[in-house]
Every structure is written in C-alpha cells, then in structure tokens.
N, C-alpha and C positions, 0 to 999 in steps of 0.2 A: 421565540420562547423555547426553552428546554425544560423538561421535567425529569426528575431523577427519583428513584425509589430504592427501597431495600426491604428485606424482611428481617425483623429483629425477633428472635424467639427464645423464650425461657420456659422451663417446665419444672414444677415441683416433683422431685423424685418420690415414689411411693413410700409411705411410712416414715416420712421425715417431718420434723417440726417446722412450723412456719411462724417464727417470731423474729423480731428485728435483729438481734445479735447473731442469730444462727442460720437464717435462711441463706441458701447458696445463691450468690450473685452471678455465677457463671452463666453465660448465654452466648448466642451466636448471631452474627450479622451476615446475612447472605446478600451480596451486592448484585447489581444488575447483570454483570457478566458471569455470575455464578460463583464468584470467589466467596469463600467462607472465612470470616474473621472470628477467632475465638476471643470473646470479650468478657469483661467482668466489671465490677465497680472498682474504684480506686482502693488501694490497700487501706487508706485512711477511713474508708467506709465499708470495711469487711470484705473487700474484694481480693482477688488473686494477683500476685505480682507478675506471673508468667502469662498474663492475658492483657490485651489492650483495654484501656478504660476510656470512657467518653471524654474525659478531660484531656488526656493525651491525644485523642483523635482530633479534637477541636484545634489544639495547638499544632499538630502535624498538618492538618488540612489547611490551616492559615498559612503556615510556612510553605507548603507545597504550592498553594495557589499563588502566593507572592513570587515564588521562584519561577513558576511557569509563565506568569505574566511578565516578569523581568526578562526571561529568556526570549519571549515573543517580541518584546519591544526592542531588545538588543538585535535580534535577527532582522527585524524590519528596518533598523537603522544601519545594518551592515557591520555591526560590532560583533566579532566572533568571540564566543565564550568557550573556554576549554573546560572549566569546571566551576561548579557552584555547590558549596557545602554550607549547610546551616545547622545550628544546634539551638533550636528555639526552646523557650521555657514559658510557662504560664503560671499565674498566681490565682489560686482559688481562695476566696475569702468573702466576707459579707460585703455587699455593695451598699450604696447610700440608702437603699430601702430596707436594709437589714436582712437581705436574702443572700444565700450562697450563690456566687457567680464567679466566672473567670473574669477577673477585673483587669488583668494586664497580660499581654503576650509580648515577649521580647524576641525579636528575630535577630540572629547574629550571622548573616550571610558572609561567606568568604568567596569572592569571585576571582577567577583567574581568566585573563583575556589573552588572545593570540595577537601579539605584536601591537596591541592597542594599549596605550598607556593613558588611562583616564585619570584626571586629577580628582581631588576630593569633591569639589562642587559638581563636576560632571557625573561622577558616580552617584552622588546624593540625588541629583536630578533624575537619574534612571530609577533609583529606588523609590523616590517620591511618586513618579509616574506609575510604577508597578503597584505601589500601595493604593493610589487613587483608583486604579483599574482592577484590583483584585476583588472579585465578587464575593469571596468568602469573608474577607475583612469588611466589605461593605454590608454584609448580612448580619454581622454580629450584634448590631443594635436593632435588628428587625423584631417585630412582634412575633411571638410564637403562638401558633393557633393549634389547639388540641380538638380533634373531632372524634370523639369516642364512637366506636362501631355500634 
C-alpha cells in the first residue's frame, strides 16, 4: 500500500468580498516533493486561464498514468519505445444523477517504437493492458470520502 498527500491552500485576501461571482479561486497545491502548483477553478467557473484547474489535472493524471503503465508493460516485454505523446481531453457535464462530473476522458496517444512494428491488434492489446492496470483510471469510479477536520 502507498499513501500520497498534498496541501491545498486558499486564503481570502483582506478587505475583499466573498460572494459566488467574485471570490478569488486562485490557490496552491504543494505536493509531496515540495513542488508548488498554481491552481484555480476552471475559467467556466470564474477561474484563471493561466493556472491549472482540477478538471485539467484529472485528465492529465489519467493520461500520465496510462502512459507510464504502457511504458512499463512495453519495457517488461522488451518493446523499445522512442516517444509517446498524448493530447487527452475530458468532458465535464451532468452525469446520470444530475451532478457535474467528468463524464468522459479521451486519450489520444501517439507511440513511436524502435524497429518494432506493432500491428493494430498488438498495439490495441498493449493499450488495453495499460488501461486495465492504470490505477488512476481504476480510481475514477471510487467513492470519495470527505473527513472534515
């Protein structure tokens, strides 16, 4: 078992209003290694375009996990990968329960191999295995537990 954590911090600036349309959504994520990510809400929800938003982060994390799983499987099978580039996208809309959710993530990986010419079915099989073993993708249907301090 592994456990991961982060610090997510937001503060209301002195003498600023706190109402839905105008409160500042800018905040910071401090990750386990000390990296600080400047974050905000999606621009669709009054956030800043020059900061990462949680929706983008979920899409990127899903694509990153899939890629790393794919590369691990390829390496274990002796298939040398020269490059892997993905431009994933995600859709936020109301789900079947009428709640806003990321309902679909589309991965679009382009993989270049070294002297290995995988046919369509073999490449599909590698991606299927990566998808089955990607713990981020496997977690997207998990219950979310909130434990207030």
